[in-house]
N, C-alpha and C positions, 0 to 999 in steps of 0.2 A: 498773817492775813486775817482780818476780822470778818469780812463778808464771805459767806459761803454761797457758791453757785451750784445749781443742779444740772442734770443732763438736759432738761428742757431749756434751761438758760443757754446752754451751749448750742442747741439746735436753733434757737432764736437769733443768737449772735452771728452764727455762720450764715443763716438766711439773710440777715441784714447786710452782712459784708458783701454777699453776692447780689443783693437786690438793688433796685433803683436808688441812686444816691449813696451807694456803698463804696467799697474800696476798689479803685481801678484795677489794681493787680489781681485781687481775688476774683473779680468779675471776668478777667481774661483767661483764667485757668480752665483746663479741660482734664478729663481722665488721664490722657496721655502725658500732659505737661507736668503733672505732679506725681506720677505713678512711682517714681524712684524714691520719693520722700518716704514712702512706706518702709522701704528697706533701711534707709538711714535712721529713721526714728525707732524702728524695731531694734536695731543694733545698739543705739544709744540707751535704750531701756535695758537691754541685756548687760551692757557695761555697768550700769548703775546697780543691777541685781548682783552681778559678780563681785563688785567692789563693796557691796553691803552699804551703799550710800542711800540710807533711808530717806534723806531729804530730797534726793533726786528721783527716787522711784515713782512717786506720785506725779512729779513734774514731767518725766519722760513718758509715763503712762498716758498723761493728758495729751502730749504731742502725738502719740500713736493713735489715740482715740479720735483726735481731730482729723486725721487722715480718713478714717472710716466715715465720720460725719460729713466731711467735705465732699467725698465721693458720692455719698448718699444724696446730698443737696444737689450736686450736678445731675445725678441720675433722676431726681425728682423734676428738675427743670426740663430735662430732655424727655420726660415721660417714660423712663426706663424702669426705675424702681425708687423706693424711698426708704427712710430709716425703719419704718414699720416692717417692710419686707426683709430688712436685715435682721431685726430682732426675731421675726417670725421664723426665718430660715434657721437661725442658730438654736432657738428654743426647740423647734421641731426636731432638729438633728440630735440635740442632747437627749431628748425624751426617747427618740427612736433607738439611739445607740446605747441607752442604758436600760435595757429591758429588765435587768435585775433590780432596778430601783423603781421603775414606773410600770412594770408588768410582773409576770409571775415566773420569770426565768431565774434559776438558781446558779450561783457561781461560788467556787471554793476560794479563789484568790484573785489577785490583780492580774495574773497571767491569763486567766480565763476571761477576765474583763477585756483585756487587749485583743485576745483572739476573737471574741464575739464582735468587738468594735470593728476589727478588720473585715470580718465576714459580712457584716451589715453594710459597711462602706462599699464593699465590692458589689453587693446586691443592688445598692442604690445607683451605682454607676453602670450597672449592666456588664460588669467585668466577669469573665468566666475563666480566666487563667491568671497565673502569677505574673506572667510577662505583661499582660494588660494592666494589672495592678501596678507593676513597676513603671510602665509608661505613663500612668496617671500621676506619678510623683511630679510635683510642679517643676517645670523647666526654668522657672524664675528663681529657684533656690540657688545659693552658692554651690558650685560644682562639688566641692568636698562634702557638703552636707547632703546633697542629692545622692552622691555615691554611697554614703553611709546608709541612707534610708533604703536604697535599692539593694544593697548587700544584705541588710537585715531581712528584707522580704525573701531574698534568695535562700538565706540560711534557714528561715522558718519552713521553707519548702523542702529542705534536705540537702541543699547545695553546700559543698564543703570547699572553703577557700584554702589557699596555701598556708601552711604554717609559717611563722615569721622567718625561720632560717631558709626555707624554700623560697619565700618571697624575696629575701635578700639576694639569693643566688640569681633569681630571675631578673631582679632590678640590675644587678651587676652585669649580666649578659646584655641587657638592653642598653646600658650605658656604653658598652663596647661597640655595639652596633651604631649608636649615635656618633661616637667619635670617629668612626670610619665611613660615615655617610653624610653628605652635605645636602641631601634632598629635604626640603622643608616639610613636605607631606609625610615623609618617613619619620622625621623628628617629632612632628605633632602626634603621630600615631603612637610612638613609643613613650613619649613623655606622658601622654594620656594613660597608657598602660601602667607606667611606673607610679603615677599618682593614685591610680585605682588600687594598685597593690599596697601602697602605703596606707591607704584608708583601711584596708582589711587588716593590716598589721596593727593599726591604732585600735581597731575594734577588739582584737584579741587581747590587747594590753589594757583594755578598759579606758581608752583615751578618746576624747572627741577630737577628730582631726582638725575641724574648723577652729575650735578653741585653742588647740595646740599651736597652730600656725599663727593665730592672732597674738598669742602670748610671746611667741618667738619674734614676731614683728615688733612688738612693744619693746622687747629686750634689745633688739637690733638698733632701734631708734635711740635708746638710752646709751648704748655703746658708741653709736655714731656721734652722739652729742659729746662724749668724752674725747673722741677722735678729733672733733672740730676744735676743742679747747687746746 
């Protein structure tokens, strides 16, 4: 690609697509109609990063950036917010949450950085308890990822989860209950508990549950392809 485009070029292109004489499809979109694109583009970038596909990293990063810019353009048209509000918010947040860089706070290591970040974040949100902090974890996250984040907050406050062998026994007992009960609400309750237990086992093993499941799905698809043949 010979021509290089800047961030300002991107803003102008999106504004033109949404403006008079622009693209009919782009002009029809709302915050709600394209919100799930953020998740899809984010995961495509993660896949490129995990696969080490350097040629796709910039491409997928651009797709994700487009979502931010597109929503900012919609916000500007609706009088809600614009891209300057976006950059102001993130810059202010970075400065405030890094007092060891932009102020006179001393830290010994990255653990203290994360601890300070968490405390400052809770103060910003007016959260006074760990449970409020947990409830603030985005409900839009994939459930396994959300469970891992919430468990991490619980552990930092001193909560101890079951050891893997105890978790395995607990899961086994719940499976026994499921096989002897046909109530859908009961099934939902215990399946949720089992998944939560498995996330805690993954954490103890140093494994990201979301990543592990996605890798297994990829392997299953490959095995199924052989089955089809």
